LUMTORMI-479485 format. One line per 2 residues: number of its first residue (from 0); their letters; for each residue x, y, z of N, C-alpha, C. Coordinates in Angstrom, 1 decimal. Example, Ala and Ser with C-alpha at 12.3 -4.5 7.8 and 13.67 -1.06 7.14 Angstrom:
<pts>
0) AS) 13.2:-5.7:7.8:12.3:-4.5:7.8:13.2:-3.3:7.8 | 12.8:-2.2:7.1:13.7:-1.1:7.1:12.9:0.0:7.9
</pts>
This chain:
<pts>
0) MR) 72.7:9.9:100.7:72.1:9.9:99.4:70.6:10.2:99.4 | 70.1:11.0:98.5:68.7:11.4:98.5:67.9:10.3:97.8
2) HD) 66.7:10.2:98.2:65.7:9.3:97.5:65.4:9.9:96.2 | 65.5:9.1:95.1:65.1:9.6:93.8:63.8:8.9:93.4
4) PI) 62.7:9.7:93.4:61.4:9.1:93.1:61.2:8.6:91.7 | 62.1:9.0:90.8:62.0:8.5:89.4:62.7:7.2:89.3
6) AT) 63.9:7.1:89.9:64.7:5.9:89.6:64.2:4.6:90.3 | 64.3:3.5:89.7:63.9:2.2:90.3:65.1:1.4:90.8
8) GK) 66.3:1.7:90.3:67.5:0.9:90.6:67.7:-0.2:89.6 | 66.7:-0.5:88.8:66.8:-1.5:87.7:67.4:-0.9:86.5
10) RK) 67.9:-1.7:85.6:68.5:-1.2:84.4:67.8:-1.8:83.2 | 67.6:-1.1:82.1:67.0:-1.6:80.9:67.8:-1.1:79.7
12) SV) 68.2:-2.0:78.8:68.9:-1.6:77.6:68.0:-0.9:76.7 | 68.4:0.2:76.1:67.6:0.9:75.1:68.5:1.3:73.9
14) NL) 67.9:1.5:72.8:68.6:2.0:71.6:68.5:3.5:71.7 | 69.6:4.2:71.4:69.7:5.6:71.5:70.5:6.1:70.3
16) SL) 70.0:7.0:69.5:70.7:7.5:68.3:71.3:8.8:68.6 | 72.6:8.9:68.5:73.3:10.1:68.7:74.2:10.5:67.5
18) DT) 74.5:11.8:67.4:75.4:12.3:66.4:76.7:11.6:66.5 | 77.3:11.1:65.4:78.6:10.4:65.5:79.7:11.2:66.0
20) GI) 79.7:12.5:65.8:80.7:13.4:66.3:80.6:13.5:67.8 | 79.4:13.6:68.3:79.2:13.6:69.8:79.7:12.4:70.4
22) VA) 79.4:11.2:69.8:79.9:9.9:70.4:81.4:9.9:70.3 | 82.0:10.3:69.2:83.5:10.2:69.2:84.1:11.1:70.2
24) AA) 83.6:12.3:70.3:84.1:13.3:71.3:84.0:12.7:72.7 | 82.8:12.1:73.0:82.6:11.6:74.3:83.6:10.4:74.6
26) RE) 83.7:9.6:73.7:84.7:8.4:73.9:86.1:8.9:74.1 | 86.5:9.9:73.3:87.8:10.5:73.4:88.0:11.1:74.8
28) AG) 87.0:11.7:75.3:87.1:12.3:76.6:86.9:11.4:77.8 | 86.5:10.1:77.4:86.3:9.1:78.5:85.0:9.3:79.2
30) IN) 84.0:9.9:78.5:82.7:10.1:79.1:81.8:8.9:78.9 | 81.2:8.5:80.0:80.2:7.4:80.0:78.9:7.9:79.5
32) LS) 78.6:7.5:78.2:77.3:8.0:77.6:76.1:7.6:78.4 | 76.1:6.4:78.9:74.9:5.9:79.7:74.7:6.7:80.9
34) QV) 75.7:7.0:81.6:75.6:7.8:82.9:75.2:9.2:82.6 | 75.8:9.9:81.6:75.5:11.2:81.2:74.0:11.3:80.7
36) SE) 73.6:10.4:79.9:72.3:10.3:79.3:71.3:10.2:80.5 | 71.5:9.3:81.4:70.6:9.0:82.5:70.4:10.3:83.3
38) VA) 71.5:11.0:83.6:71.4:12.2:84.4:70.6:13.3:83.7 | 70.9:13.4:82.4:70.1:14.4:81.6:68.7:14.1:81.5
40) IR) 68.3:12.8:81.3:66.9:12.4:81.1:66.2:12.6:82.4 | 66.9:12.2:83.5:66.3:12.4:84.9:65.9:13.8:85.1
42) AA) 66.9:14.7:84.8:66.7:16.1:85.0:65.5:16.7:84.2 | 65.5:16.2:82.9:64.4:16.7:82.0:63.0:16.1:82.5
44) AK) 63.0:14.9:82.9:61.7:14.3:83.4:61.2:15.0:84.7 | 62.2:15.3:85.6:61.8:16.0:86.8:61.3:17.4:86.5
46) RV) 61.9:18.1:85.6:61.5:19.4:85.2:60.1:19.4:84.6 | 59.8:18.4:83.8:58.4:18.3:83.2:57.4:18.0:84.3
48) QE) 57.8:17.1:85.2:56.8:16.8:86.3:56.5:18.0:87.2 | 57.6:18.8:87.4:57.4:20.0:88.2:56.5:21.0:87.5
50) EK) 56.7:21.2:86.2:55.9:22.1:85.4:54.4:21.6:85.4 | 54.2:20.3:85.3:52.9:19.7:85.3:52.2:20.0:86.6
52) WR) 52.9:19.8:87.7:52.4:20.0:89.0:52.0:21.5:89.2 | 52.9:22.4:88.8:52.5:23.8:88.9:51.3:24.2:88.1
54) DE) 51.2:23.6:86.9:50.0:23.8:86.0:48.8:23.3:86.7 | 48.8:22.1:87.2:47.7:21.5:87.9:47.2:22.2:89.1
56) HR) 48.2:22.9:89.8:47.9:23.5:91.1:47.9:25.0:91.0 | 47.9:25.6:89.8:48.0:27.0:89.5:47.0:27.8:90.3
58) DW) 45.7:27.4:90.4:44.7:28.1:91.1:44.9:28.1:92.6 | 45.3:27.0:93.2:45.6:26.9:94.6:46.8:27.8:94.9
60) IA) 47.9:27.8:94.1:49.0:28.6:94.3:48.7:30.1:94.3 | 47.9:30.5:93.3:47.4:31.9:93.3:46.6:32.3:94.5
62) AN) 45.7:31.4:94.9:44.8:31.7:96.0:45.7:31.8:97.3 | 46.6:30.9:97.5:47.5:30.9:98.6:48.3:32.2:98.7
64) NS) 48.9:32.6:97.5:49.7:33.8:97.5:48.9:35.0:97.8 | 47.6:35.0:97.3:46.7:36.2:97.5:46.4:36.3:99.0
66) WI) 46.2:35.1:99.6:45.8:35.1:101.1:47.0:35.7:101.9 | 48.2:35.2:101.5:49.4:35.7:102.2:49.6:37.2:102.0
68) EE) 49.4:37.7:100.8:49.5:39.1:100.6:48.5:39.9:101.4 | 47.3:39.4:101.6:46.3:40.1:102.4:46.5:39.9:103.9
70) NG) 47.0:38.8:104.3:47.0:38.5:105.8:48.5:38.3:106.3 | 49.4:38.2:105.5:50.8:38.0:105.9:51.0:36.5:106.2
72) LP) 52.3:36.2:106.6:52.6:34.8:106.9:52.0:34.4:108.2 | 51.4:33.3:108.4:50.7:32.9:109.6:51.6:33.0:110.9
74) LD) 52.8:32.6:110.8:53.7:32.5:111.9:54.8:33.6:111.9 | 54.5:34.7:111.1:55.5:35.7:111.0:55.9:36.4:112.3
76) RY) 55.0:36.5:113.2:55.3:37.2:114.5:56.3:36.4:115.3 | 56.6:35.1:115.0:57.5:34.3:115.7:58.9:34.3:115.1
78) RL) 59.1:35.0:114.0:60.4:35.1:113.4:61.4:35.8:114.3 | 62.6:35.3:114.3:63.7:35.9:115.1:64.3:37.2:114.5
80) A) 64.4:37.1:113.2:65.0:38.2:112.5:64.2:38.6:111.3
</pts>
């Protein structure tokens, strides 16, 4: 199992408003709304964190990519294939 830096392992009850048709369809299908919601929210939060990191480090990423374009990968000569 991978470490999830977002999850704490603790649970908190929250109110969530969903379309009644979606709730009915989920119940009919036997879908656990809490589990599905948690997975979707975790994925959305991770995506936002990654975008924020890329935005905050945009200059470093560009400089690094530029250096590699000019000089090549530092250990490229050791590649087997």
